[in-house]
C-alpha positions as CSV (number, residue, x, y, z in Angstrom):
1,M,101.8,-49.8,57.8
2,T,101.9,-53.2,59.5
3,L,99.7,-55.8,57.8
4,V,99.0,-58.0,60.8
5,K,97.5,-54.9,62.7
6,T,95.6,-53.5,59.6
7,Y,94.6,-56.4,57.2
8,P,90.7,-56.7,57.5
9,E,89.6,-59.8,59.4
10,P,87.7,-62.3,57.3
11,Q,84.4,-61.5,59.4
12,L,84.6,-57.8,58.5
13,L,84.8,-58.6,54.9
14,L,81.9,-61.1,55.2
15,D,79.8,-58.4,57.0
16,L,80.5,-55.9,54.4
17,L,79.5,-58.4,51.8
18,E,76.3,-59.0,53.5
19,S,75.6,-55.4,54.0
20,R,75.9,-54.7,50.2
21,V,78.2,-51.8,50.8
22,Q,79.8,-50.1,47.9
23,S,83.4,-49.6,49.2
24,L,85.9,-50.8,51.5
25,P,87.2,-49.0,54.5
26,P,90.2,-46.8,53.4
27,L,92.7,-48.7,55.7
28,A,91.3,-52.1,54.5
29,G,91.9,-51.3,50.8
30,E,95.4,-50.0,51.6
31,S,96.3,-53.1,53.5
32,I,94.8,-55.5,50.7
33,D,97.1,-53.7,48.3
34,A,100.2,-54.1,50.4
35,A,99.4,-57.7,51.1
36,R,99.2,-58.0,47.1
37,V,102.5,-56.4,46.9
38,L,104.0,-58.8,49.6
39,F,103.0,-61.8,47.7
40,E,104.0,-60.4,44.4
41,K,107.5,-60.1,45.7
42,I,107.6,-63.6,47.0
43,Q,106.4,-64.9,43.8
44,Y,108.5,-62.8,41.4
45,G,111.5,-62.1,43.5
46,G,112.6,-65.6,43.9
47,F,112.1,-65.6,47.6
48,G,111.4,-69.1,49.3
49,S,111.2,-72.6,47.7
50,A,109.5,-73.4,44.4
51,E,106.4,-74.6,46.6
52,T,106.3,-71.3,48.3
53,R,106.4,-69.3,45.1
54,R,103.7,-71.6,43.7
55,S,101.5,-71.0,46.9
56,A,102.1,-67.3,46.3
57,L,100.6,-67.7,43.0
58,Y,97.7,-69.3,44.2
59,V,97.1,-66.7,46.8
60,L,97.6,-63.9,44.3
61,R,94.6,-65.1,42.3
62,H,92.5,-63.8,45.2
63,F,93.8,-60.3,45.2
64,P,92.7,-57.3,43.1
65,L,95.3,-55.9,40.5
66,S,97.4,-53.1,41.7
67,G,95.8,-50.2,43.2
68,A,92.2,-51.7,42.8
69,A,91.6,-52.2,46.6
70,S,92.6,-48.6,47.3
71,S,90.5,-47.4,44.4
72,I,87.5,-49.4,45.9
73,A,88.1,-48.0,49.3
74,S,87.5,-44.4,47.9
75,A,85.1,-45.0,45.0
76,A,81.4,-45.9,45.1
77,T,81.1,-46.6,41.4
78,I,81.9,-50.4,41.8
79,G,78.3,-51.5,42.0
80,R,78.5,-53.7,45.1
81,L,81.3,-55.0,47.0
82,S,80.1,-58.5,46.4
83,D,80.6,-57.9,42.6
84,W,84.4,-57.7,43.2
85,I,84.9,-59.8,46.4
86,A,83.2,-63.0,47.6
87,P,84.3,-66.2,49.4
88,E,85.6,-68.9,47.3
89,P,83.1,-71.6,46.6
90,P,83.7,-74.9,48.6
91,G,86.2,-77.0,46.5
92,G,87.3,-74.0,44.5
């Protein structure tokens, strides 16, 4: 899987939020999980500078726990997608 090709565009996520859907497209969930793994490897694998690892830690706070995005892609029991993912408020 190539993250650059499969990671959902911000507009797709915003459209999904506005439409009040209950799941992610399967490929989007898998891509979000794969991106989380990439940032975890940067954070915990000692790659890059200390600043890069701090940045990875900041980015990780915006990702669901392991497997959650793929689960959301296949389950309609999460309520609304907006309960799980939403844009960070300005200044947040």
